[in-house]
N, C-alpha and C positions, 0 to 999 in steps of 0.2 A: 207659117201660120197666125192667122187673125179668129180668136175666137168671142163672138157675142150673143146677148140675148137682145129678142125683142118682144115685145108683149103680144104677138101674132104674127101670124103667116101674112096678113096683108102687109104691113111694117115691115117685116121681115123681104120680105120681096121686093117691096119699095127699097129697101137699102140694098137689096143686090143688085136690083136692076142699077140704080146708079153707080155703083162700084164696076159693073161690069160696063158700063156706058163710057165712064174715064176711065177706063182700061188699067184701074187699080187693082186688079184682083183675075186671075184666070177662070176659076171652078168656086161656088158658093153652095154646100152644101147644105139643106135645111130640114129643121126635123123636128115634133111639137116634143115638149117635155114638158114634168112638173118639178118648180123649182121649189128647194124648203129654205126658206131663210134668215138672218137677222138683221130687222131694220128699225133702228130705233128705237131698240128693247123689247123689240114685240118679234115673232116667229111669224113668217110669212109663209103663204103656202100658195103658188101662181102657177099657174099652164104659160107654157112662154113657147117659143120657137129660138132653138140655138143654130145657130149660124159660124158653119168651118170656111173661112175664107182662105183661099188659095192665092198669095198672092209674094214677093218679093222683098227682102229683106228691107230696099231701097225702098220699097212702098210705105212701109209703115207708120212712119209719120203722118203720110196724106191719107192714110183709109183713117189714122187715129183720128186726124181733125175732121175727115168727111164725117165720122160717124160721129163725133161731138156735136156738131154741128145740126145735123139732121137726127140723131136719134131723142124719142120722147121720155126715156128716161132723165132724173135729173141728176144720178149717177149711172149710167150702164156701164156695164159690164165689159170689156175691152183688153185683153189678152195676148200677148206676143206668144208663140211655141216657136222655139226654132226646128227647123224640121233638118235632120243631120244626116237623113239619108232616103233611097226611095229610088227608085227604079229610074233609070237616069234618061230614057225617052220621054216619062212621064214630066222629070224634072223640067228639060229641056221644053217642055212645051208651056210649063206655066213661064218660064223666061222668056219665049218668044211671047206669049201673050197678054201677059200683065206685063206692059210696059210701062206705064205709069207716065203716058207721054199726053192722055187726056184731058180735057181742062180741067180745071178745078173751080 
């Protein structure tokens, strides 16, 4: 799974649709959140959209490249979280769906 944030739902939806069209992800959950963080020694508070991208380990590099090229932030959050288990049928669906065979 890859986690990232976007400045709003419109940007998140555009990123999600591209990842899905290129078959780099099987499913992407999005939710509006409030973020507090340090940036250049300032405390920032922003509304954002978090994205949980369900993908395969073998797709991580392409997902990261996709996000880096298209993300509006200077330094986007791109975090890979290993999935160590889950419902086998769901994990199989991700394997079949996120083949990573789309055009880049």
